[in-house]
TORKOL-4160 file (C-alpha; in steps of 0.2 Angstrom, whole numbers, padded with zeros to 4 digits, m for minus):
115
<pt num="1" X="m0076" Y="m0014" Z="m0034"/>
<pt num="2" X="m0059" Y="m0013" Z="m0042"/>
<pt num="3" X="m0045" Y="m0024" Z="m0034"/>
<pt num="4" X="m0028" Y="m0016" Z="m0031"/>
<pt num="5" X="m0020" Y="m0031" Z="m0039"/>
<pt num="6" X="m0030" Y="m0027" Z="m0055"/>
<pt num="7" X="m0025" Y="m0009" Z="m0055"/>
<pt num="8" X="m0006" Y="m0013" Z="m0053"/>
<pt num="9" X="m0007" Y="m0025" Z="m0068"/>
<pt num="10" X="m0018" Y="m0014" Z="m0079"/>
<pt num="11" X="m0006" Y="0001" Z="m0077"/>
<pt num="12" X="0009" Y="m0011" Z="m0082"/>
<pt num="13" X="0017" Y="m0008" Z="m0065"/>
<pt num="14" X="0021" Y="m0026" Z="m0062"/>
<pt num="15" X="0015" Y="m0043" Z="m0069"/>
<pt num="16" X="0006" Y="m0051" Z="m0055"/>
<pt num="17" X="0010" Y="m0069" Z="m0062"/>
<pt num="18" X="0028" Y="m0066" Z="m0060"/>
<pt num="19" X="0029" Y="m0059" Z="m0042"/>
<pt num="20" X="0040" Y="m0070" Z="m0032"/>
<pt num="21" X="0042" Y="m0060" Z="m0016"/>
<pt num="22" X="0032" Y="m0047" Z="m0006"/>
<pt num="23" X="0041" Y="m0038" Z="0008"/>
<pt num="24" X="0033" Y="m0025" Z="0019"/>
<pt num="25" X="0045" Y="m0013" Z="0028"/>
<pt num="26" X="0042" Y="0000" Z="0042"/>
<pt num="27" X="0053" Y="0016" Z="0042"/>
<pt num="28" X="0059" Y="0021" Z="0059"/>
<pt num="29" X="0069" Y="0037" Z="0063"/>
<pt num="30" X="0086" Y="0029" Z="0060"/>
<pt num="31" X="0082" Y="0012" Z="0052"/>
<pt num="32" X="0071" Y="0001" Z="0041"/>
<pt num="33" X="0063" Y="m0014" Z="0049"/>
<pt num="34" X="0056" Y="m0029" Z="0038"/>
<pt num="35" X="0039" Y="m0033" Z="0045"/>
<pt num="36" X="0033" Y="m0046" Z="0033"/>
<pt num="37" X="0042" Y="m0056" Z="0020"/>
<pt num="38" X="0032" Y="m0068" Z="0009"/>
<pt num="39" X="0039" Y="m0079" Z="m0004"/>
<pt num="40" X="0024" Y="m0091" Z="m0007"/>
<pt num="41" X="0015" Y="m0085" Z="m0022"/>
<pt num="42" X="m0002" Y="m0091" Z="m0016"/>
<pt num="43" X="0000" Y="m0081" Z="0000"/>
<pt num="44" X="0006" Y="m0066" Z="m0009"/>
<pt num="45" X="m0009" Y="m0066" Z="m0021"/>
<pt num="46" X="m0021" Y="m0069" Z="m0006"/>
<pt num="47" X="m0013" Y="m0054" Z="0003"/>
<pt num="48" X="m0014" Y="m0042" Z="m0012"/>
<pt num="49" X="m0032" Y="m0048" Z="m0016"/>
<pt num="50" X="m0037" Y="m0042" Z="0001"/>
<pt num="51" X="m0036" Y="m0024" Z="m0005"/>
<pt num="52" X="m0049" Y="m0015" Z="m0016"/>
<pt num="53" X="m0048" Y="0003" Z="m0022"/>
<pt num="54" X="m0061" Y="0015" Z="m0016"/>
<pt num="55" X="m0074" Y="0021" Z="m0028"/>
<pt num="56" X="m0066" Y="0039" Z="m0027"/>
<pt num="57" X="m0050" Y="0030" Z="m0031"/>
<pt num="58" X="m0038" Y="0044" Z="m0033"/>
<pt num="59" X="m0034" Y="0058" Z="m0020"/>
<pt num="60" X="m0021" Y="0071" Z="m0020"/>
<pt num="61" X="m0004" Y="0067" Z="m0013"/>
<pt num="62" X="m0002" Y="0072" Z="0005"/>
<pt num="63" X="0014" Y="0079" Z="0011"/>
<pt num="64" X="0018" Y="0065" Z="0024"/>
<pt num="65" X="0030" Y="0052" Z="0020"/>
<pt num="66" X="0023" Y="0034" Z="0019"/>
<pt num="67" X="0029" Y="0025" Z="0035"/>
<pt num="68" X="0027" Y="0008" Z="0027"/>
<pt num="69" X="0034" Y="0001" Z="0010"/>
<pt num="70" X="0026" Y="m0013" Z="0001"/>
<pt num="71" X="0039" Y="m0021" Z="m0011"/>
<pt num="72" X="0034" Y="m0033" Z="m0024"/>
<pt num="73" X="0049" Y="m0042" Z="m0033"/>
<pt num="74" X="0047" Y="m0053" Z="m0048"/>
<pt num="75" X="0056" Y="m0068" Z="m0054"/>
<pt num="76" X="0068" Y="m0057" Z="m0065"/>
<pt num="77" X="0072" Y="m0046" Z="m0050"/>
<pt num="78" X="0062" Y="m0031" Z="m0055"/>
<pt num="79" X="0053" Y="m0023" Z="m0041"/>
<pt num="80" X="0039" Y="m0011" Z="m0037"/>
<pt num="81" X="0040" Y="m0001" Z="m0021"/>
<pt num="82" X="0023" Y="0006" Z="m0015"/>
<pt num="83" X="0022" Y="0018" Z="m0001"/>
<pt num="84" X="0008" Y="0014" Z="0012"/>
<pt num="85" X="0000" Y="0028" Z="0022"/>
<pt num="86" X="m0012" Y="0018" Z="0034"/>
<pt num="87" X="m0018" Y="0035" Z="0042"/>
<pt num="88" X="m0027" Y="0040" Z="0026"/>
<pt num="89" X="m0030" Y="0022" Z="0019"/>
<pt num="90" X="m0020" Y="0025" Z="0004"/>
<pt num="91" X="m0005" Y="0018" Z="m0007"/>
<pt num="92" X="0007" Y="0029" Z="m0015"/>
<pt num="93" X="0013" Y="0022" Z="m0032"/>
<pt num="94" X="0029" Y="0030" Z="m0039"/>
<pt num="95" X="0026" Y="0041" Z="m0054"/>
<pt num="96" X="0007" Y="0041" Z="m0053"/>
<pt num="97" X="0005" Y="0059" Z="m0046"/>
<pt num="98" X="m0009" Y="0054" Z="m0034"/>
<pt num="99" X="m0012" Y="0042" Z="m0020"/>
<pt num="100" X="m0023" Y="0027" Z="m0022"/>
<pt num="101" X="m0037" Y="0027" Z="m0009"/>
<pt num="102" X="m0041" Y="0010" Z="m0002"/>
<pt num="103" X="m0057" Y="0002" Z="0005"/>
<pt num="104" X="m0048" Y="m0008" Z="0018"/>
<pt num="105" X="m0037" Y="m0004" Z="0033"/>
<pt num="106" X="m0019" Y="m0009" Z="0029"/>
<pt num="107" X="m0014" Y="m0012" Z="0047"/>
<pt num="108" X="m0029" Y="m0023" Z="0051"/>
<pt num="109" X="m0025" Y="m0034" Z="0036"/>
<pt num="110" X="m0006" Y="m0034" Z="0039"/>
<pt num="111" X="m0009" Y="m0040" Z="0057"/>
<pt num="112" X="m0019" Y="m0055" Z="0050"/>
<pt num="113" X="m0003" Y="m0060" Z="0041"/>
<pt num="114" X="0009" Y="m0057" Z="0055"/>
<pt num="115" X="0001" Y="m0071" Z="0066"/>
């Protein structure tokens, strides 16, 4: 089982050790709402480690726009924005050409961190 966090680092998308902030936003019809804002590195790592990539890890990009964005910022203000499609259990990473299929349900994990 491959962890999402390992995939991000192996593909040089972001250095996990430098992440200083994790933000999750939800897109509405006319606005963007911040749902979760973590600045504790330990909580960020715990959150990201909850996700593992499915054995059939890549799937074709669907035409639907991701309703959620997972934004990772590092200490040098570089950021990676990952689209989240909970309906099809996948992440859309920019410039990858495919969606990454997840084992876990995004909304279930998100709910744990909102309480």
